[in-house]
VOSEPA-287367 format. One record per residue (C-alpha): residue number from 1; residue in one letter; x, y, z. Coordinates in steps of 0.25 Angstrom, whole numbers, plus 5000, padded with zeros to 4 digits. Layout:
REM residues N
<site><i>NUM</i><aa>a</aa><px>X</px><py>Y</py><pz>Z</pz></site>
...
END
This chain:
REM residues 299
<site><i>1</i><aa>m</aa><px>5543</px><py>5297</py><pz>5466</pz></site>
<site><i>2</i><aa>i</aa><px>5557</px><py>5305</py><pz>5466</pz></site>
<site><i>3</i><aa>l</aa><px>5565</px><py>5311</py><pz>5474</pz></site>
<site><i>4</i><aa>s</aa><px>5576</px><py>5320</py><pz>5471</pz></site>
<site><i>5</i><aa>l</aa><px>5588</px><py>5326</py><pz>5480</pz></site>
<site><i>6</i><aa>k</aa><px>5594</px><py>5337</py><pz>5472</pz></site>
<site><i>7</i><aa>n</aa><px>5609</px><py>5344</py><pz>5477</pz></site>
<site><i>8</i><aa>v</aa><px>5605</px><py>5342</py><pz>5491</pz></site>
<site><i>9</i><aa>s</aa><px>5615</px><py>5345</py><pz>5501</pz></site>
<site><i>10</i><aa>k</aa><px>5617</px><py>5348</py><pz>5515</pz></site>
<site><i>11</i><aa>t</aa><px>5627</px><py>5353</py><pz>5526</pz></site>
<site><i>12</i><aa>y</aa><px>5626</px><py>5352</py><pz>5540</pz></site>
<site><i>13</i><aa>s</aa><px>5630</px><py>5363</py><pz>5549</pz></site>
<site><i>14</i><aa>n</aa><px>5642</px><py>5356</py><pz>5554</pz></site>
<site><i>15</i><aa>g</aa><px>5647</px><py>5355</py><pz>5538</pz></site>
<site><i>16</i><aa>v</aa><px>5643</px><py>5341</py><pz>5536</pz></site>
<site><i>17</i><aa>k</aa><px>5641</px><py>5339</py><pz>5521</pz></site>
<site><i>18</i><aa>a</aa><px>5627</px><py>5331</py><pz>5523</pz></site>
<site><i>19</i><aa>l</aa><px>5621</px><py>5331</py><pz>5509</pz></site>
<site><i>20</i><aa>d</aa><px>5630</px><py>5334</py><pz>5496</pz></site>
<site><i>21</i><aa>n</aa><px>5624</px><py>5337</py><pz>5485</pz></site>
<site><i>22</i><aa>v</aa><px>5614</px><py>5327</py><pz>5485</pz></site>
<site><i>23</i><aa>t</aa><px>5605</px><py>5323</py><pz>5471</pz></site>
<site><i>24</i><aa>i</aa><px>5598</px><py>5312</py><pz>5471</pz></site>
<site><i>25</i><aa>d</aa><px>5583</px><py>5307</py><pz>5464</pz></site>
<site><i>26</i><aa>i</aa><px>5577</px><py>5295</py><pz>5473</pz></site>
<site><i>27</i><aa>n</aa><px>5564</px><py>5288</py><pz>5466</pz></site>
<site><i>28</i><aa>a</aa><px>5555</px><py>5279</py><pz>5472</pz></site>
<site><i>29</i><aa>g</aa><px>5560</px><py>5265</py><pz>5478</pz></site>
<site><i>30</i><aa>m</aa><px>5571</px><py>5262</py><pz>5489</pz></site>
<site><i>31</i><aa>f</aa><px>5583</px><py>5272</py><pz>5489</pz></site>
<site><i>32</i><aa>g</aa><px>5594</px><py>5269</py><pz>5498</pz></site>
<site><i>33</i><aa>l</aa><px>5604</px><py>5279</py><pz>5502</pz></site>
<site><i>34</i><aa>l</aa><px>5615</px><py>5272</py><pz>5506</pz></site>
<site><i>35</i><aa>g</aa><px>5628</px><py>5278</py><pz>5513</pz></site>
<site><i>36</i><aa>p</aa><px>5639</px><py>5278</py><pz>5524</pz></site>
<site><i>37</i><aa>n</aa><px>5634</px><py>5285</py><pz>5539</pz></site>
<site><i>38</i><aa>g</aa><px>5635</px><py>5300</py><pz>5536</pz></site>
<site><i>39</i><aa>a</aa><px>5634</px><py>5300</py><pz>5521</pz></site>
<site><i>40</i><aa>g</aa><px>5623</px><py>5310</py><pz>5523</pz></site>
<site><i>41</i><aa>k</aa><px>5610</px><py>5301</py><pz>5521</pz></site>
<site><i>42</i><aa>s</aa><px>5603</px><py>5305</py><pz>5535</pz></site>
<site><i>43</i><aa>s</aa><px>5607</px><py>5319</py><pz>5530</pz></site>
<site><i>44</i><aa>l</aa><px>5599</px><py>5315</py><pz>5516</pz></site>
<site><i>45</i><aa>m</aa><px>5587</px><py>5309</py><pz>5523</pz></site>
<site><i>46</i><aa>r</aa><px>5584</px><py>5321</py><pz>5533</pz></site>
<site><i>47</i><aa>t</aa><px>5584</px><py>5329</py><pz>5518</pz></site>
<site><i>48</i><aa>i</aa><px>5576</px><py>5323</py><pz>5511</pz></site>
<site><i>49</i><aa>a</aa><px>5567</px><py>5320</py><pz>5523</pz></site>
<site><i>50</i><aa>t</aa><px>5568</px><py>5335</py><pz>5524</pz></site>
<site><i>51</i><aa>l</aa><px>5572</px><py>5335</py><pz>5538</pz></site>
<site><i>52</i><aa>q</aa><px>5583</px><py>5343</py><pz>5535</pz></site>
<site><i>53</i><aa>s</aa><px>5586</px><py>5353</py><pz>5523</pz></site>
<site><i>54</i><aa>p</aa><px>5598</px><py>5353</py><pz>5513</pz></site>
<site><i>55</i><aa>d</aa><px>5608</px><py>5365</py><pz>5510</pz></site>
<site><i>56</i><aa>s</aa><px>5603</px><py>5361</py><pz>5493</pz></site>
<site><i>57</i><aa>g</aa><px>5596</px><py>5354</py><pz>5485</pz></site>
<site><i>58</i><aa>s</aa><px>5583</px><py>5351</py><pz>5482</pz></site>
<site><i>59</i><aa>i</aa><px>5573</px><py>5339</py><pz>5485</pz></site>
<site><i>60</i><aa>h</aa><px>5562</px><py>5334</py><pz>5478</pz></site>
<site><i>61</i><aa>l</aa><px>5551</px><py>5322</py><pz>5480</pz></site>
<site><i>62</i><aa>d</aa><px>5544</px><py>5319</py><pz>5468</pz></site>
<site><i>63</i><aa>g</aa><px>5546</px><py>5336</py><pz>5464</pz></site>
<site><i>64</i><aa>l</aa><px>5541</px><py>5339</py><pz>5479</pz></site>
<site><i>65</i><aa>d</aa><px>5553</px><py>5350</py><pz>5484</pz></site>
<site><i>66</i><aa>i</aa><px>5553</px><py>5343</py><pz>5497</pz></site>
<site><i>67</i><aa>l</aa><px>5563</px><py>5354</py><pz>5503</pz></site>
<site><i>68</i><aa>n</aa><px>5550</px><py>5363</py><pz>5502</pz></site>
<site><i>69</i><aa>n</aa><px>5541</px><py>5355</py><pz>5504</pz></site>
<site><i>70</i><aa>k</aa><px>5547</px><py>5347</py><pz>5517</pz></site>
<site><i>71</i><aa>i</aa><px>5531</px><py>5345</py><pz>5523</pz></site>
<site><i>72</i><aa>e</aa><px>5526</px><py>5341</py><pz>5509</pz></site>
<site><i>73</i><aa>f</aa><px>5537</px><py>5332</py><pz>5507</pz></site>
<site><i>74</i><aa>r</aa><px>5537</px><py>5325</py><pz>5523</pz></site>
<site><i>75</i><aa>k</aa><px>5524</px><py>5320</py><pz>5518</pz></site>
<site><i>76</i><aa>n</aa><px>5529</px><py>5313</py><pz>5509</pz></site>
<site><i>77</i><aa>l</aa><px>5541</px><py>5308</py><pz>5516</pz></site>
<site><i>78</i><aa>g</aa><px>5545</px><py>5295</py><pz>5526</pz></site>
<site><i>79</i><aa>y</aa><px>5556</px><py>5297</py><pz>5536</pz></site>
<site><i>80</i><aa>l</aa><px>5565</px><py>5286</py><pz>5542</pz></site>
<site><i>81</i><aa>p</aa><px>5575</px><py>5293</py><pz>5551</pz></site>
<site><i>82</i><aa>q</aa><px>5586</px><py>5284</py><pz>5556</pz></site>
<site><i>83</i><aa>e</aa><px>5580</px><py>5286</py><pz>5570</pz></site>
<site><i>84</i><aa>f</aa><px>5566</px><py>5290</py><pz>5571</pz></site>
<site><i>85</i><aa>g</aa><px>5558</px><py>5291</py><pz>5585</pz></site>
<site><i>86</i><aa>v</aa><px>5546</px><py>5284</py><pz>5589</pz></site>
<site><i>87</i><aa>y</aa><px>5536</px><py>5284</py><pz>5600</pz></site>
<site><i>88</i><aa>p</aa><px>5540</px><py>5271</py><pz>5610</pz></site>
<site><i>89</i><aa>k</aa><px>5528</px><py>5269</py><pz>5616</pz></site>
<site><i>90</i><aa>m</aa><px>5519</px><py>5267</py><pz>5604</pz></site>
<site><i>91</i><aa>s</aa><px>5515</px><py>5257</py><pz>5593</pz></site>
<site><i>92</i><aa>a</aa><px>5517</px><py>5257</py><pz>5579</pz></site>
<site><i>93</i><aa>h</aa><px>5504</px><py>5257</py><pz>5576</pz></site>
<site><i>94</i><aa>d</aa><px>5500</px><py>5268</py><pz>5585</pz></site>
<site><i>95</i><aa>l</aa><px>5514</px><py>5276</py><pz>5580</pz></site>
<site><i>96</i><aa>l</aa><px>5509</px><py>5275</py><pz>5565</pz></site>
<site><i>97</i><aa>h</aa><px>5496</px><py>5279</py><pz>5566</pz></site>
<site><i>98</i><aa>y</aa><px>5501</px><py>5291</py><pz>5575</pz></site>
<site><i>99</i><aa>f</aa><px>5512</px><py>5294</py><pz>5563</pz></site>
<site><i>100</i><aa>a</aa><px>5501</px><py>5292</py><pz>5552</pz></site>
<site><i>101</i><aa>t</aa><px>5491</px><py>5302</py><pz>5560</pz></site>
<site><i>102</i><aa>l</aa><px>5503</px><py>5313</py><pz>5562</pz></site>
<site><i>103</i><aa>k</aa><px>5505</px><py>5310</py><pz>5546</pz></site>
<site><i>104</i><aa>g</aa><px>5490</px><py>5314</py><pz>5542</pz></site>
<site><i>105</i><aa>v</aa><px>5482</px><py>5302</py><pz>5542</pz></site>
<site><i>106</i><aa>s</aa><px>5470</px><py>5306</py><pz>5550</pz></site>
<site><i>107</i><aa>s</aa><px>5461</px><py>5294</py><pz>5546</pz></site>
<site><i>108</i><aa>k</aa><px>5462</px><py>5282</py><pz>5556</pz></site>
<site><i>109</i><aa>s</aa><px>5459</px><py>5272</py><pz>5544</pz></site>
<site><i>110</i><aa>d</aa><px>5470</px><py>5278</py><pz>5536</pz></site>
<site><i>111</i><aa>r</aa><px>5481</px><py>5278</py><pz>5545</pz></site>
<site><i>112</i><aa>k</aa><px>5479</px><py>5262</py><pz>5549</pz></site>
<site><i>113</i><aa>l</aa><px>5480</px><py>5260</py><pz>5535</pz></site>
<site><i>114</i><aa>i</aa><px>5493</px><py>5267</py><pz>5533</pz></site>
<site><i>115</i><aa>v</aa><px>5498</px><py>5261</py><pz>5547</pz></site>
<site><i>116</i><aa>e</aa><px>5496</px><py>5248</py><pz>5544</pz></site>
<site><i>117</i><aa>k</aa><px>5502</px><py>5250</py><pz>5531</pz></site>
<site><i>118</i><aa>a</aa><px>5515</px><py>5256</py><pz>5538</pz></site>
<site><i>119</i><aa>l</aa><px>5514</px><py>5244</py><pz>5546</pz></site>
<site><i>120</i><aa>e</aa><px>5514</px><py>5233</py><pz>5535</pz></site>
<site><i>121</i><aa>i</aa><px>5524</px><py>5238</py><pz>5528</pz></site>
<site><i>122</i><aa>t</aa><px>5534</px><py>5238</py><pz>5540</pz></site>
<site><i>123</i><aa>n</aa><px>5531</px><py>5225</py><pz>5545</pz></site>
<site><i>124</i><aa>l</aa><px>5527</px><py>5232</py><pz>5558</pz></site>
<site><i>125</i><aa>t</aa><px>5511</px><py>5228</py><pz>5558</pz></site>
<site><i>126</i><aa>e</aa><px>5513</px><py>5217</py><pz>5569</pz></site>
<site><i>127</i><aa>v</aa><px>5520</px><py>5225</py><pz>5579</pz></site>
<site><i>128</i><aa>q</aa><px>5512</px><py>5238</py><pz>5576</pz></site>
<site><i>129</i><aa>h</aa><px>5510</px><py>5239</py><pz>5591</pz></site>
<site><i>130</i><aa>k</aa><px>5522</px><py>5238</py><pz>5597</pz></site>
<site><i>131</i><aa>h</aa><px>5528</px><py>5249</py><pz>5601</pz></site>
<site><i>132</i><aa>v</aa><px>5537</px><py>5254</py><pz>5591</pz></site>
<site><i>133</i><aa>a</aa><px>5549</px><py>5256</py><pz>5603</pz></site>
<site><i>134</i><aa>g</aa><px>5548</px><py>5241</py><pz>5603</pz></site>
<site><i>135</i><aa>y</aa><px>5552</px><py>5239</py><pz>5589</pz></site>
<site><i>136</i><aa>s</aa><px>5565</px><py>5235</py><pz>5585</pz></site>
<site><i>137</i><aa>g</aa><px>5573</px><py>5243</py><pz>5575</pz></site>
<site><i>138</i><aa>g</aa><px>5570</px><py>5238</py><pz>5562</pz></site>
<site><i>139</i><aa>m</aa><px>5553</px><py>5238</py><pz>5567</pz></site>
<site><i>140</i><aa>k</aa><px>5556</px><py>5254</py><pz>5571</pz></site>
<site><i>141</i><aa>q</aa><px>5562</px><py>5256</py><pz>5557</pz></site>
<site><i>142</i><aa>r</aa><px>5549</px><py>5250</py><pz>5550</pz></site>
<site><i>143</i><aa>f</aa><px>5541</px><py>5256</py><pz>5562</pz></site>
<site><i>144</i><aa>g</aa><px>5547</px><py>5270</py><pz>5554</pz></site>
<site><i>145</i><aa>i</aa><px>5545</px><py>5266</py><pz>5540</pz></site>
<site><i>146</i><aa>a</aa><px>5530</px><py>5263</py><pz>5543</pz></site>
<site><i>147</i><aa>q</aa><px>5529</px><py>5278</py><pz>5551</pz></site>
<site><i>148</i><aa>l</aa><px>5534</px><py>5283</py><pz>5537</pz></site>
<site><i>149</i><aa>l</aa><px>5526</px><py>5277</py><pz>5528</pz></site>
<site><i>150</i><aa>l</aa><px>5512</px><py>5282</py><pz>5534</pz></site>
<site><i>151</i><aa>n</aa><px>5511</px><py>5292</py><pz>5526</pz></site>
<site><i>152</i><aa>d</aa><px>5516</px><py>5287</py><pz>5511</pz></site>
<site><i>153</i><aa>p</aa><px>5527</px><py>5295</py><pz>5509</pz></site>
<site><i>154</i><aa>k</aa><px>5533</px><py>5295</py><pz>5494</pz></site>
<site><i>155</i><aa>l</aa><px>5549</px><py>5298</py><pz>5502</pz></site>
<site><i>156</i><aa>i</aa><px>5553</px><py>5287</py><pz>5514</pz></site>
<site><i>157</i><aa>i</aa><px>5568</px><py>5290</py><pz>5519</pz></site>
<site><i>158</i><aa>v</aa><px>5573</px><py>5280</py><pz>5530</pz></site>
<site><i>159</i><aa>d</aa><px>5587</px><py>5282</py><pz>5535</pz></site>
<site><i>160</i><aa>e</aa><px>5596</px><py>5271</py><pz>5539</pz></site>
<site><i>161</i><aa>p</aa><px>5585</px><py>5262</py><pz>5544</pz></site>
<site><i>162</i><aa>t</aa><px>5591</px><py>5248</py><pz>5543</pz></site>
<site><i>163</i><aa>a</aa><px>5603</px><py>5255</py><pz>5553</pz></site>
<site><i>164</i><aa>g</aa><px>5602</px><py>5245</py><pz>5566</pz></site>
<site><i>165</i><aa>l</aa><px>5591</px><py>5235</py><pz>5562</pz></site>
<site><i>166</i><aa>d</aa><px>5595</px><py>5221</py><pz>5563</pz></site>
<site><i>167</i><aa>p</aa><px>5596</px><py>5212</py><pz>5550</pz></site>
<site><i>168</i><aa>a</aa><px>5580</px><py>5207</py><pz>5551</pz></site>
<site><i>169</i><aa>e</aa><px>5575</px><py>5223</py><pz>5553</pz></site>
<site><i>170</i><aa>r</aa><px>5584</px><py>5227</py><pz>5542</pz></site>
<site><i>171</i><aa>r</aa><px>5575</px><py>5217</py><pz>5532</pz></site>
<site><i>172</i><aa>r</aa><px>5561</px><py>5221</py><pz>5537</pz></site>
<site><i>173</i><aa>f</aa><px>5566</px><py>5235</py><pz>5536</pz></site>
<site><i>174</i><aa>l</aa><px>5571</px><py>5235</py><pz>5522</pz></site>
<site><i>175</i><aa>n</aa><px>5559</px><py>5227</py><pz>5520</pz></site>
<site><i>176</i><aa>v</aa><px>5549</px><py>5239</py><pz>5523</pz></site>
<site><i>177</i><aa>l</aa><px>5557</px><py>5249</py><pz>5515</pz></site>
<site><i>178</i><aa>r</aa><px>5557</px><py>5240</py><pz>5504</pz></site>
<site><i>179</i><aa>e</aa><px>5543</px><py>5240</py><pz>5501</pz></site>
<site><i>180</i><aa>i</aa><px>5540</px><py>5254</py><pz>5504</pz></site>
<site><i>181</i><aa>g</aa><px>5551</px><py>5260</py><pz>5493</pz></site>
<site><i>182</i><aa>t</aa><px>5543</px><py>5253</py><pz>5482</pz></site>
<site><i>183</i><aa>n</aa><px>5533</px><py>5265</py><pz>5484</pz></site>
<site><i>184</i><aa>h</aa><px>5543</px><py>5276</py><pz>5490</pz></site>
<site><i>185</i><aa>i</aa><px>5556</px><py>5283</py><pz>5489</pz></site>
<site><i>186</i><aa>v</aa><px>5564</px><py>5277</py><pz>5500</pz></site>
<site><i>187</i><aa>i</aa><px>5577</px><py>5282</py><pz>5506</pz></site>
<site><i>188</i><aa>f</aa><px>5585</px><py>5272</py><pz>5513</pz></site>
<site><i>189</i><aa>s</aa><px>5596</px><py>5278</py><pz>5518</pz></site>
<site><i>190</i><aa>t</aa><px>5607</px><py>5268</py><pz>5525</pz></site>
<site><i>191</i><aa>h</aa><px>5621</px><py>5265</py><pz>5526</pz></site>
<site><i>192</i><aa>i</aa><px>5618</px><py>5251</py><pz>5522</pz></site>
<site><i>193</i><aa>v</aa><px>5620</px><py>5246</py><pz>5510</pz></site>
<site><i>194</i><aa>d</aa><px>5613</px><py>5231</py><pz>5511</pz></site>
<site><i>195</i><aa>d</aa><px>5601</px><py>5239</py><pz>5515</pz></site>
<site><i>196</i><aa>v</aa><px>5601</px><py>5247</py><pz>5501</pz></site>
<site><i>197</i><aa>k</aa><px>5605</px><py>5237</py><pz>5492</pz></site>
<site><i>198</i><aa>e</aa><px>5594</px><py>5229</py><pz>5499</pz></site>
<site><i>199</i><aa>l</aa><px>5585</px><py>5238</py><pz>5497</pz></site>
<site><i>200</i><aa>c</aa><px>5586</px><py>5250</py><pz>5488</pz></site>
<site><i>201</i><aa>t</aa><px>5582</px><py>5252</py><pz>5472</pz></site>
<site><i>202</i><aa>d</aa><px>5591</px><py>5265</py><pz>5472</pz></site>
<site><i>203</i><aa>m</aa><px>5603</px><py>5271</py><pz>5480</pz></site>
<site><i>204</i><aa>a</aa><px>5612</px><py>5281</py><pz>5483</pz></site>
<site><i>205</i><aa>i</aa><px>5625</px><py>5282</py><pz>5490</pz></site>
<site><i>206</i><aa>l</aa><px>5628</px><py>5295</py><pz>5499</pz></site>
<site><i>207</i><aa>n</aa><px>5640</px><py>5298</py><pz>5505</pz></site>
<site><i>208</i><aa>g</aa><px>5646</px><py>5311</py><pz>5511</pz></site>
<site><i>209</i><aa>g</aa><px>5631</px><py>5318</py><pz>5507</pz></site>
<site><i>210</i><aa>k</aa><px>5635</px><py>5313</py><pz>5493</pz></site>
<site><i>211</i><aa>i</aa><px>5627</px><py>5305</py><pz>5483</pz></site>
<site><i>212</i><aa>l</aa><px>5637</px><py>5296</py><pz>5479</pz></site>
<site><i>213</i><aa>a</aa><px>5629</px><py>5285</py><pz>5470</pz></site>
<site><i>214</i><aa>q</aa><px>5615</px><py>5283</py><pz>5466</pz></site>
<site><i>215</i><aa>s</aa><px>5609</px><py>5271</py><pz>5457</pz></site>
<site><i>216</i><aa>t</aa><px>5602</px><py>5258</py><pz>5460</pz></site>
<site><i>217</i><aa>p</aa><px>5610</px><py>5247</py><pz>5470</pz></site>
<site><i>218</i><aa>k</aa><px>5611</px><py>5237</py><pz>5458</pz></site>
<site><i>219</i><aa>e</aa><px>5617</px><py>5249</py><pz>5449</pz></site>
<site><i>220</i><aa>m</aa><px>5625</px><py>5252</py><pz>5459</pz></site>
<site><i>221</i><aa>v</aa><px>5631</px><py>5239</py><pz>5461</pz></site>
<site><i>222</i><aa>a</aa><px>5631</px><py>5236</py><pz>5446</pz></site>
<site><i>223</i><aa>a</aa><px>5642</px><py>5248</py><pz>5445</pz></site>
<site><i>224</i><aa>l</aa><px>5651</px><py>5241</py><pz>5454</pz></site>
<site><i>225</i><aa>n</aa><px>5651</px><py>5228</py><pz>5444</pz></site>
<site><i>226</i><aa>g</aa><px>5665</px><py>5224</py><pz>5442</pz></site>
<site><i>227</i><aa>k</aa><px>5672</px><py>5232</py><pz>5449</pz></site>
<site><i>228</i><aa>v</aa><px>5673</px><py>5225</py><pz>5464</pz></site>
<site><i>229</i><aa>f</aa><px>5681</px><py>5214</py><pz>5467</pz></site>
<site><i>230</i><aa>t</aa><px>5683</px><py>5206</py><pz>5482</pz></site>
<site><i>231</i><aa>r</aa><px>5697</px><py>5198</py><pz>5486</pz></site>
<site><i>232</i><aa>s</aa><px>5701</px><py>5193</py><pz>5500</pz></site>
<site><i>233</i><aa>i</aa><px>5712</px><py>5199</py><pz>5507</pz></site>
<site><i>234</i><aa>e</aa><px>5719</px><py>5198</py><pz>5519</pz></site>
<site><i>235</i><aa>r</aa><px>5715</px><py>5208</py><pz>5528</pz></site>
<site><i>236</i><aa>e</aa><px>5730</px><py>5215</py><pz>5531</pz></site>
<site><i>237</i><aa>e</aa><px>5728</px><py>5216</py><pz>5517</pz></site>
<site><i>238</i><aa>l</aa><px>5714</px><py>5226</py><pz>5517</pz></site>
<site><i>239</i><aa>e</aa><px>5722</px><py>5240</py><pz>5519</pz></site>
<site><i>240</i><aa>r</aa><px>5732</px><py>5237</py><pz>5506</pz></site>
<site><i>241</i><aa>y</aa><px>5720</px><py>5234</py><pz>5497</pz></site>
<site><i>242</i><aa>e</aa><px>5712</px><py>5245</py><pz>5502</pz></site>
<site><i>243</i><aa>s</aa><px>5723</px><py>5253</py><pz>5498</pz></site>
<site><i>244</i><aa>e</aa><px>5723</px><py>5247</py><pz>5483</pz></site>
<site><i>245</i><aa>y</aa><px>5709</px><py>5243</py><pz>5480</pz></site>
<site><i>246</i><aa>n</aa><px>5697</px><py>5250</py><pz>5481</pz></site>
<site><i>247</i><aa>v</aa><px>5691</px><py>5242</py><pz>5492</pz></site>
<site><i>248</i><aa>i</aa><px>5676</px><py>5242</py><pz>5493</pz></site>
<site><i>249</i><aa>s</aa><px>5674</px><py>5233</py><pz>5507</pz></site>
<site><i>250</i><aa>t</aa><px>5679</px><py>5222</py><pz>5516</pz></site>
<site><i>251</i><aa>s</aa><px>5673</px><py>5209</py><pz>5520</pz></site>
<site><i>252</i><aa>f</aa><px>5677</px><py>5195</py><pz>5526</pz></site>
<site><i>253</i><aa>n</aa><px>5672</px><py>5182</py><pz>5518</pz></site>
<site><i>254</i><aa>e</aa><px>5668</px><py>5170</py><pz>5524</pz></site>
<site><i>255</i><aa>n</aa><px>5682</px><py>5166</py><pz>5525</pz></site>
<site><i>256</i><aa>s</aa><px>5686</px><py>5178</py><pz>5532</pz></site>
<site><i>257</i><aa>d</aa><px>5693</px><py>5183</py><pz>5521</pz></site>
<site><i>258</i><aa>l</aa><px>5694</px><py>5198</py><pz>5521</pz></site>
<site><i>259</i><aa>m</aa><px>5687</px><py>5203</py><pz>5507</pz></site>
<site><i>260</i><aa>i</aa><px>5689</px><py>5216</py><pz>5500</pz></site>
<site><i>261</i><aa>r</aa><px>5680</px><py>5222</py><pz>5490</pz></site>
<site><i>262</i><aa>v</aa><px>5686</px><py>5231</py><pz>5479</pz></site>
<site><i>263</i><aa>f</aa><px>5681</px><py>5241</py><pz>5469</pz></site>
<site><i>264</i><aa>s</aa><px>5690</px><py>5242</py><pz>5455</pz></site>
<site><i>265</i><aa>k</aa><px>5684</px><py>5247</py><pz>5442</pz></site>
<site><i>266</i><aa>d</aa><px>5695</px><py>5239</py><pz>5436</pz></site>
<site><i>267</i><aa>l</aa><px>5697</px><py>5223</py><pz>5438</pz></site>
<site><i>268</i><aa>l</aa><px>5705</px><py>5218</py><pz>5449</pz></site>
<site><i>269</i><aa>d</aa><px>5715</px><py>5207</py><pz>5448</pz></site>
<site><i>270</i><aa>s</aa><px>5712</px><py>5194</py><pz>5450</pz></site>
<site><i>271</i><aa>a</aa><px>5714</px><py>5193</py><pz>5465</pz></site>
<site><i>272</i><aa>f</aa><px>5699</px><py>5201</py><pz>5466</pz></site>
<site><i>273</i><aa>a</aa><px>5687</px><py>5195</py><pz>5462</pz></site>
<site><i>274</i><aa>k</aa><px>5676</px><py>5202</py><pz>5456</pz></site>
<site><i>275</i><aa>a</aa><px>5666</px><py>5205</py><pz>5464</pz></site>
<site><i>276</i><aa>s</aa><px>5651</px><py>5208</py><pz>5463</pz></site>
<site><i>277</i><aa>p</aa><px>5647</px><py>5222</py><pz>5468</pz></site>
<site><i>278</i><aa>t</aa><px>5638</px><py>5224</py><pz>5479</pz></site>
<site><i>279</i><aa>l</aa><px>5630</px><py>5238</py><pz>5483</pz></site>
<site><i>280</i><aa>e</aa><px>5641</px><py>5239</py><pz>5496</pz></site>
<site><i>281</i><aa>d</aa><px>5652</px><py>5240</py><pz>5485</pz></site>
<site><i>282</i><aa>v</aa><px>5645</px><py>5251</py><pz>5478</pz></site>
<site><i>283</i><aa>y</aa><px>5642</px><py>5258</py><pz>5491</pz></site>
<site><i>284</i><aa>f</aa><px>5657</px><py>5256</py><pz>5497</pz></site>
<site><i>285</i><aa>t</aa><px>5662</px><py>5259</py><pz>5483</pz></site>
<site><i>286</i><aa>t</aa><px>5655</px><py>5274</py><pz>5482</pz></site>
<site><i>287</i><aa>l</aa><px>5659</px><py>5277</py><pz>5495</pz></site>
<site><i>288</i><aa>r</aa><px>5672</px><py>5275</py><pz>5493</pz></site>
<site><i>289</i><aa>q</aa><px>5672</px><py>5283</py><pz>5481</pz></site>
<site><i>290</i><aa>d</aa><px>5666</px><py>5294</py><pz>5487</pz></site>
<site><i>291</i><aa>q</aa><px>5677</px><py>5294</py><pz>5497</pz></site>
<site><i>292</i><aa>g</aa><px>5687</px><py>5294</py><pz>5487</pz></site>
<site><i>293</i><aa>v</aa><px>5692</px><py>5281</py><pz>5486</pz></site>
<site><i>294</i><aa>t</aa><px>5696</px><py>5278</py><pz>5471</pz></site>
<site><i>295</i><aa>e</aa><px>5699</px><py>5265</py><pz>5465</pz></site>
<site><i>296</i><aa>l</aa><px>5717</px><py>5264</py><pz>5465</pz></site>
<site><i>297</i><aa>s</aa><px>5725</px><py>5263</py><pz>5455</pz></site>
<site><i>298</i><aa>n</aa><px>5728</px><py>5248</py><pz>5454</pz></site>
<site><i>299</i><aa>v</aa><px>5712</px><py>5244</py><pz>5455</pz></site>
END
């Protein structure tokens, strides 16, 4: 399976260019689309889901031109937006049977098998007879996955699904996505680096509606080997270091010392220690380069 986007662009009526010549191929597995809020992630997800049309470009799923065959394509699509509505006075069991009927599963025995499997995959079997309105945020997100699995879609899109979830709910939700990602194309849109690091076999960084980088998380991190350095500084020195070095990020260690992480292609002096790069380093470095931040001459 492969989803191919070529030269996809979209400008809204207010002049905002949401997508800028996006060209990318996405294969089966978990694909992370990482970018800050306002980067164009939701615009890209809605465009792929055929909820809005691009101004130009083409999108194909296994050779099917989805922009000109929307009805046929939607039979193979599962889409979980950031916000989705539910029927609060119905149980998950009854809602899933209702949705399965709408999706054309007319046989009661077939519906039973399909619904049971969806509940099992999303770990909702024990709470299937409770009203969805009483579910926690994480349970509602897992219910959202259950309902889109009913027609066994080739392509699954989830847009910022872990935002607002507590750590335990986030973990359960990521485990559900990990399980379904082996047999589907799953596009996972998020601004949370750890979600991509833990879950995705392939990824891209998006900002300003443009694909800035695409590779596997492992390859992206490896590309920064030997180029990330760290040191402790006084808090009042931060502004000076930011002006002299390409500071990726700052944090406090266990002694409340301010630690800076610096990107440099050249070896820095002994005051800096080499650091093992992380996906967060990749993310921030890529965004800074896109914003026109380049290495200063003294680094």
